[in-house]
Structures are given as C-alpha cells and as structure tokens.
C-alpha positions, 0 to 999 in steps of 0.5 A: 710635412703633414699640415691640417688644418685648425679646426674648431667644433662649439669651443668652451667659450661659445654658446653650447654644443645642442645636438639633435643627436650623437657624431663624430667628427674628425680632422683629416681622417676620421676612425674605421668605428668609435673609438670606444669600440677600440678591444682591450684584453689582458690577454696577448692571443687577443691581438695581432701582431701590427702590420699597419693597416690598422687605424690604430698602428697606420703612424708608427714604425712597425720594424723599430716597435716590433720585438714590443709585440712578443710575449715572451721572456723579458727582464726588469729596467732599473727602477729608483723610486725618491718620495717624501715619508709620508709615501707607501712604494712597494713592490712585488708581482702586478697582484700583490701592487693592486694592478688592474683595477684601473688600466687595461692593454689596448693593445698588442704591446701594452699585452705583451708587458702585462703579461712579461712583467716580473717587477712592478710598483705601488707608489701611494699617497696618504688620503689628505696628505699633502707632499711637499716634494715631488716623488720621482721615479726613473726608469733606467733601460739597457742596452741590447734588453727588451723590459718591462715594467707596470707602475701604479700611481693612486693618492687618496681621497683629498691627498695632494702630490707630484709624481715625476717618471723619467725614462733614461738609458738605452734597450726596449721597453714597455711600461704601463702605468695607472694612475687612481686619483681618489674623491676630491684629489690634486694629482699632477703625473708628469712624464719625462720620454728622456731616452738614449739615442737608439732606444724603443719604448711602448708606453700605455698610461691609464688614469682614472679620476675621482669624485671631485678630484683633478689630475694634470697629465704630463708627457714631455719626449725629448729622447729616443729613437721610438718613442710612442705614448698613449694616455687613457683617461675615465672618470669614476664618479662626477664633476672629475676635472683631467688636464692632458698637457704634452711637449716633445720636440723631433731631431731627424730620424725621431719618430713621437707617437702620443695618442689622446683618449679622453671617455667622458661617461660620468656627467659634469667633468672636465677635460682639457688636452694640449700637446706642442710640439717641434722637428728637426731634421731628416725625417723626423717625425711627430704622430699625435692624436687627440680622441674624446668620446663623449658618452650619452650618460655624460651631461654638462662635459666640457673638452677641448682639445689643442695640438699646436707642431712647429717644423723648423727645417724641411725633411720632418713630417707631424701629422696631427689627428683630433677627434670628437665624438659626441653621444648627447647634445646635452653639453657645457661646450666640446672642440679641438684645434691643429695646426702645423707651421713654420716658424712664424716670419714677423717674429723673426723681423721684429726680433732682428729689427731690434738687434737679435741676432736671427739664431738667438731670435729663433730660440727666444721664439722656440723656448715661448712656443713651449714655456706655457707647457714646461712651467706648468709641471711646477718643479723649477729644476726640470722645466730648466732643464727641460728647457736648456734641452731644448736649448741644446738641440736648435744649437745642434741644427743652427751650427749643422746649417752654418757648415752647410752654408760653408761648405755649398 
C-alpha cells in the first residue's frame, strides 16, 4: 500500500494565495514538466507506444492496455440511447456529429481510438430545455473484441440535463467523450464503468464549460479488469463552475485508474474535485492523479481537489497524487488533499459497542464513506443500484474471510 499524507495549500475557506511567482505544488511526486506542456494530437504517430517510464503511464498495467495502443481495425461497441423527446440523437462519422471541437486526444490510446472510430454519437439538448428525465447511453462490449467509439454531449445555452453513460459487457474498448456546455447551462454527466470482470477500458473525457455554466462530471468505476478514465476540464469563458466527482471499488487483481486535469485559463471560474475509493484483495490497485493548472490570465480562480482511499484488506495498493500549478497570485483560493488509510477503529468500536456485528458495522462505514458522492448522481435508482453492488462486494470479502478463518 502506498500512503500519501494529507497536504493542503490555501484551502478555499482560508486566505487567498497571493503568491509573488508561479509555482508547482505536488504531493508524493512532482511531474517532469508542466501539465500544460503534455502533447495533444489527433495523429497516432505523435505518441510513442508507452513503456511505463513515462510520467503519465508509470502506474498503468501496460500489458492489459497494449491492444488499445494500436490503430489497426476496430469494431464499434453496441450503443443504445434512451432520451426524452426534446433531445436530438444522431449517429454518423466523427465529422457528421461535429466531434473534435472540444476534444483532442491526449495519449496514444485516445488517438488510436479517434483514428479507428467509424460510428460516433451525438446527444444534443436544445437551448433553454429542462429535461424531466435523464438521457441514458449504454455501451455494450463483446468478449474477444477491440472497439472504439466517440460520444458528443452538448447542452444549449441555459439548458438543464442529466446524461448517464453506462459501460457494460466485455472486450477491450477505447472511448472518447466530449462534453460541451453552453452559456448558463446546468449539465450533469455520469459515467458508469460496470464492465464484466475481464474487460479492459481506456477512456478520455474532455469537458468544455461555457460562460456562467455549471457542469458536474461523476465517474463511478466498479467493474472491469483494467480501467483508466482521464477527465479534462476547460473553460470557454468566465464564470464557469465545474465539479469532478468519482467513486471506485477495486477488488483482487483489478486496476482502476482515474486522471483529472482542470485547466483554468478564464477568469472568475471555480472547480471542485472529489474522488473516493475503496480497495480489497491481493493486487487490487487504484490510481488517482489530480492536476490543476491556474494560468496567468485566470484571475479570481477558486479551486480545490480531494482524494480519499479506504484500504479494506492486506495486499491492496492505492497511489494518490494531487498536483497544483499556480501562475498568478490573484486567486480566491486553491488547495488539495489526499489520504489513504484503513478502517477507523473508533467507528467500528462505536458501532459494535451498540450490538452491531462487525461485518454489518463495516458495511455501514463503507456505505457512509461513499454515500455523499453517490447520492449526488441525482437518479435514486442508479444510486441505490451502485450502493447495492458495493455492499455485495463487501459481503463477498466477509465470506472469504470467514472461510479462511475456518480453514486455519
């Protein structure tokens, strides 16, 4: 287990960070270069095949992801879209659905996915529309297949909508997602990684926040053998407010990786990042990398990022690295925090002292740990389904532990 001590820099509740010069503050490791200097390109040739020595790939299981680095022929996953009547859904080539205006591949897998996508989807919410039901996009993979896909989600000015992107099935999948929120829009995008146990998935989600718009991006990763989701947030104009939230639960032999990059370039914008994860079983591995860049022009920025990891058994490992780059002192506040630890013994003792069995006490602690984010999804049936999945995983661990005790 890798534990990163909690660190904070000028929390939003504290005094402004009026630094005199640009600086970079990382916890646990310092990037080899500014996050702004990373290569982005639609050309696969601009990215070498990762070796594991690169900063952005050193935590990843490259053997599992290897099929997704090649730009050879790829199929299209089955995609189903259910949406209210006001929503426009269109299928076509990348060009036909207007892809690429807010999305640029940031690694070889994303570039290969772009190059091999033959079927893209557009979900468009008209200006000033307020949807009374969520848009649900379901991506189904097939065992033994390598697929590529691209989804464009756009909300017109002052529109309000919830879009749920659910990944299920098997195979290896590269998924590009671009989210465009118009001026004054209120958009929530939930991405669910509920793959079968043998699936492999690398996804890049690019979010562009319009003037005075509010966007919430919520990532929930529970399934799959190896999953890596990179979320990038930019601001098209002043006044934008972005929240990036996430929940993940890694089991034995499972790799779940989430990478965040919030690029503050416009003035008077806010961002808040909060990810929580739990791990159990041998070789369970979770990775969270949070990069926030406040550029010189981004005055009056307010930002904070937080990651918490709960290690339930021996043999699990969590890598958590927040990074904060500040190029101007004229900000409202900026900070980050990261912590990895085991169950709080005092919480367990408190519950057990009131007659609650240990396995039930653990379930309550974990449910409380995740509930604050899961409930923000805004769809009660989805939130409850996810909590049920998490509790099923916990029950399986308890049974395995009891069986091991009996054998000894």
